[in-house]
C-alpha positions in Angstrom: 132.7 11.1 -0.4 136.2 11.7 -1.7 137.1 13.1 -5.0 139.8 11.7 -7.2 142.4 14.4 -8.0 143.0 14.7 -11.7 146.5 15.8 -12.5 147.0 18.1 -15.4 148.9 17.0 -18.4 152.4 18.5 -18.4 151.7 20.1 -21.8 148.6 21.7 -20.4 150.5 23.1 -17.5 153.2 24.5 -19.9 150.6 26.0 -22.1 148.8 27.7 -19.2 152.1 29.1 -18.0 153.0 30.3 -21.5 149.6 32.0 -21.9 150.1 33.7 -18.5 153.4 35.1 -19.8 151.7 36.3 -23.0 149.0 38.0 -20.9 151.6 39.8 -18.8 153.3 41.1 -22.0 149.9 42.4 -23.2 149.4 44.2 -19.9 152.9 45.7 -20.1 152.1 46.9 -23.6 149.1 48.8 -22.1 146.2 46.4 -22.5 143.8 46.2 -19.5 144.1 42.8 -17.9 140.5 41.9 -18.5 140.9 42.6 -22.2 144.1 40.7 -22.4 142.5 37.7 -20.8 139.5 37.9 -23.1 141.7 38.1 -26.1 143.6 35.0 -25.0 140.3 33.2 -24.5 138.9 34.3 -27.9 142.2 33.4 -29.7 142.9 30.2 -27.7 143.2 28.0 -30.8 145.6 30.4 -32.6 147.7 30.9 -29.5 147.8 27.1 -28.8 149.1 26.6 -32.4 151.8 29.2 -31.7 152.8 27.4 -28.5 153.1 24.1 -30.2 155.1 25.7 -33.1 157.6 26.7 -30.5 157.1 30.5 -30.5 158.2 32.3 -27.3 155.6 34.3 -25.4 157.4 37.4 -26.7 157.0 36.3 -30.3 153.4 35.4 -29.8 152.6 38.8 -28.2 154.3 40.6 -31.0 152.3 38.7 -33.6 149.1 39.4 -31.7 149.8 43.1 -31.2 150.4 43.7 -34.9 
């Protein structure tokens, strides 16, 4: 039985990459990776809004770390 491969929407791919950059900035700021990942999961809607508003990962991380 073969599976059909679903391709991700380009916006989804860009959002995932953006969130990965935000995560790395959290880790560089001293957050443990697990906590950074959990925060991104918990605040997914807010972060998604920031992504679509055109904020850079750096701007989003600064807003989250305030």
